[in-house]
Every structure is written in structure tokens, then in C-alpha cells.
C-alpha positions as CSV (number, residue, x, y, z in Angstrom):
1,M,104.7,79.3,113.8
2,S,102.6,81.3,116.3
3,L,103.1,78.8,119.1
4,K,106.9,78.8,118.6
5,V,107.0,82.5,118.8
6,E,104.9,82.1,122.2
7,Q,107.3,79.6,123.5
8,A,110.6,81.4,122.7
9,E,109.2,84.5,124.4
10,P,111.3,84.2,127.3
11,Q,114.6,84.0,125.1
12,I,113.6,86.7,122.7
13,G,111.8,89.1,124.9
14,L,108.2,90.3,124.9
15,E,108.7,93.3,122.6
16,L,110.3,91.0,119.8
17,A,107.6,88.2,120.6
18,E,104.9,90.8,120.0
19,E,106.2,92.3,116.9
20,M,106.5,88.8,115.3
21,Q,103.3,87.9,116.4
22,G,101.8,91.1,114.8
23,E,103.7,90.2,111.5
24,L,102.2,86.7,111.7
25,R,98.8,87.8,112.1
26,R,99.5,90.2,109.0
27,L,100.7,87.3,107.0
28,A,97.7,85.2,107.9
29,H,95.7,88.0,106.9
30,V,97.4,88.2,103.2
31,V,97.0,84.6,102.8
32,D,93.3,84.6,103.7
33,Q,92.4,87.6,101.4
34,S,94.7,86.1,98.6
35,L,92.6,82.7,98.9
36,L,89.4,84.6,98.8
37,I,90.4,86.3,95.5
38,A,91.7,83.1,93.8
39,K,88.5,81.4,95.0
40,A,86.1,84.2,93.6
41,G,88.3,84.3,90.3
42,Q,87.7,80.2,90.0
43,G,84.0,80.6,90.4
44,R,84.1,78.8,93.8
45,L,82.4,81.6,95.7
46,T,78.8,81.7,95.5
47,C,76.4,84.5,96.6
48,Q,73.6,84.1,99.0
49,P,71.4,87.2,98.0
50,E,68.9,88.5,100.6
51,R,67.2,91.7,100.6
52,F,68.3,94.1,103.1
53,D,68.7,98.0,103.8
54,L,72.1,99.1,103.0
55,S,71.9,102.2,104.9
56,A,71.3,100.2,108.1
57,V,74.3,97.9,107.4
58,T,76.5,100.7,106.5
59,S,75.6,102.9,109.4
60,D,76.2,99.6,111.8
61,I,79.7,99.1,110.2
62,V,80.4,103.0,110.4
63,R,79.6,102.7,114.3
64,D,82.3,100.1,114.7
65,F,84.9,102.2,112.8
66,H,84.2,105.4,114.9
67,L,86.8,104.0,117.4
68,L,89.4,103.4,115.1
69,A,89.1,106.7,113.4
70,D,89.2,108.6,117.0
71,G,92.1,106.7,117.9
72,E,93.7,108.7,114.8
73,G,92.3,111.8,115.5
74,R,90.0,111.3,112.4
75,S,86.2,111.3,112.1
76,L,83.5,109.6,109.9
77,Q,80.7,111.6,108.6
78,I,77.7,109.5,107.3
79,D,74.6,110.5,105.3
80,A,72.7,107.5,104.8
81,H,69.0,107.7,103.8
82,A,66.8,105.1,105.1
83,G,65.1,102.5,102.7
84,C,68.1,101.9,100.4
85,W,67.0,98.3,100.0
86,I,69.2,96.1,97.8
87,E,69.2,92.4,97.1
88,A,72.9,91.1,97.6
89,D,75.0,88.7,99.7
90,P,75.2,90.7,103.1
91,K,78.2,89.0,104.4
92,Y,80.2,89.9,101.1
93,T,78.6,93.3,101.2
94,R,80.0,93.8,104.8
95,Q,83.2,92.5,103.8
96,V,83.6,95.2,101.0
97,L,82.5,97.9,103.3
98,H,85.1,96.8,105.9
99,A,87.7,96.7,103.1
100,L,87.0,100.3,102.0
101,L,86.7,101.7,105.4
102,T,90.1,100.3,106.5
103,N,91.8,101.4,103.2
104,A,90.4,104.9,103.8
105,L,91.7,104.9,107.3
106,N,95.3,103.4,106.5
107,H,95.7,105.4,103.4
108,G,93.8,108.7,103.6
109,R,93.7,111.5,106.1
110,G,90.9,113.7,107.3
111,T,87.3,113.2,107.6
112,I,85.8,110.0,105.9
113,H,82.6,111.1,104.3
114,I,80.2,108.1,103.6
115,R,76.8,108.6,101.6
116,V,74.2,105.9,101.1
117,R,71.0,107.0,98.9
118,T,68.6,106.0,96.3
119,V,69.2,107.2,92.9
120,G,66.6,106.2,90.3
121,R,66.6,102.5,90.1
122,Q,70.0,102.1,92.1
123,V,71.1,102.3,95.6
124,R,74.7,104.4,95.7
125,L,77.4,104.3,98.1
126,V,80.0,106.8,98.0
127,L,83.2,107.0,100.1
128,R,85.5,110.1,100.0
129,N,88.5,111.1,102.0
130,E,91.4,113.1,101.4
131,V,94.7,111.5,100.2
132,R,97.4,111.1,102.5
133,L,100.5,112.9,101.4
134,S,103.1,110.6,102.4
135,A,102.6,106.9,103.2
136,A,101.8,105.8,106.8
137,P,104.3,104.0,108.7
138,G,103.8,100.2,108.0
139,A,101.0,101.0,105.5
140,L,103.1,99.2,102.7
141,T,100.3,96.9,101.3
142,L,99.8,94.7,98.3
143,G,96.6,96.4,97.4
144,L,94.6,93.2,98.4
145,G,91.9,95.2,100.0
146,L,90.7,96.7,96.5
147,R,91.1,93.5,94.9
148,V,88.9,91.7,97.5
149,V,86.2,94.6,96.7
150,R,86.5,94.0,93.1
151,A,86.3,90.1,93.4
152,L,83.3,90.2,95.9
153,L,81.3,92.9,93.8
154,G,82.1,91.0,90.8
155,L,79.9,88.0,92.2
156,Q,76.8,90.4,92.6
157,P,75.0,91.0,89.4
158,G,74.3,94.5,88.2
159,T,76.7,96.0,90.8
160,A,79.2,98.5,89.5
161,F,82.3,99.9,91.2
162,H,84.1,103.0,90.3
163,Q,87.1,104.8,91.8
164,H,88.4,108.1,91.5
165,A,91.8,109.2,92.8
166,G,92.7,112.8,92.5
167,K,95.5,114.7,93.8
168,R,93.9,115.8,97.1
169,F,90.6,113.4,97.3
170,H,90.0,109.8,96.6
171,G,86.4,108.5,95.9
172,T,84.8,105.4,95.6
173,C,81.2,104.7,94.3
174,I,79.2,101.4,94.2
175,R,76.0,101.1,92.5
176,F,73.7,98.4,93.4
177,P,70.6,97.6,91.8
178,L,67.5,98.8,93.9
179,A,65.5,95.7,95.4
180,A,62.0,95.1,94.1
């Protein structure tokens, strides 16, 4: 379909072609996320646990999101204590963090606060932002981001996921077992 739109660009115009390509990318993303959720639900995804510092991974991902947040006039504030070692699948953990930050950017407002620290025998990641008073243009979603988060965290033993959606603030807390 993408190739056909590209070929039809001279007839339909650049603006419409770009809009259609954007919708095709969005549709491809929905299909990819739906397949991931289905595979996780069927037990067809396996974790490849490794020991890593969640603070370092989170800081790395937040650096990538600063540009997106700046583009919307928003900021990210991170408080990540070094040495928050967990044993989890780094690829899936990155995907979870990416989905949560994307949701916070698309559905929240103001500063996004991220905190990572060790509490007892757990490493806690907390993400908090203000609730957007009205839906952002084009922000209509199917809730796939959070379903992906739940599916991927469900593959990782001992991990707990909790959300709080208040009238003014939205918060997410993920608890990982501390690595030995």
C-alpha cells in the first residue's frame, strides 16, 4: 500500500500522499503491537534475562525523549539512583519504558517526572505527569501501549505493575526484584 501511495503521489498530491503514508505507518504500528500482545498471551515470547542497571537504561531512554518533549514545550525530570540492578529482559524493559514515556507525552501535560531507586529488595520505577484536560488532536488510541506494557511485564517473574489515574495526575509504578 505504501508503494502504491508513493507511485500515486503525482496524481493525489504531496500533502495527501504524506498524510496517507502517516496513516499507513500508524496502522503498521497497531498491527505490530497487536501481534506482540497476541504472542505474549499465547506464550510465544520468551524472556532473555540479563543483569543490568535500570537507572542507566532509563537515563539513556529519557535522553532520547528530551527532544520530543522539548518539541512540545514540555520537559522530563529524572531522579535515578545509580546501582539499581535488576535481572530482566533488557529489550522488553526498554520497550516498556518507551511505551510509558510515549503515553505520557501523548496523553499528559507538563513535566514528566521519572524516579528510579532501590527500596528494600526491589527496584522501583515511578513515572508521573499531569493529566491532559482534553484529548490531544490525533491522540485517539486503542490503549495498545499499556496492553503491551502489561504483556511484557507479565513475562518477567516477580515484576509488579500499578497505575494510578487521578483527576490531576497520572502515575505508574513498576517494581522489579533486586538482582542478586
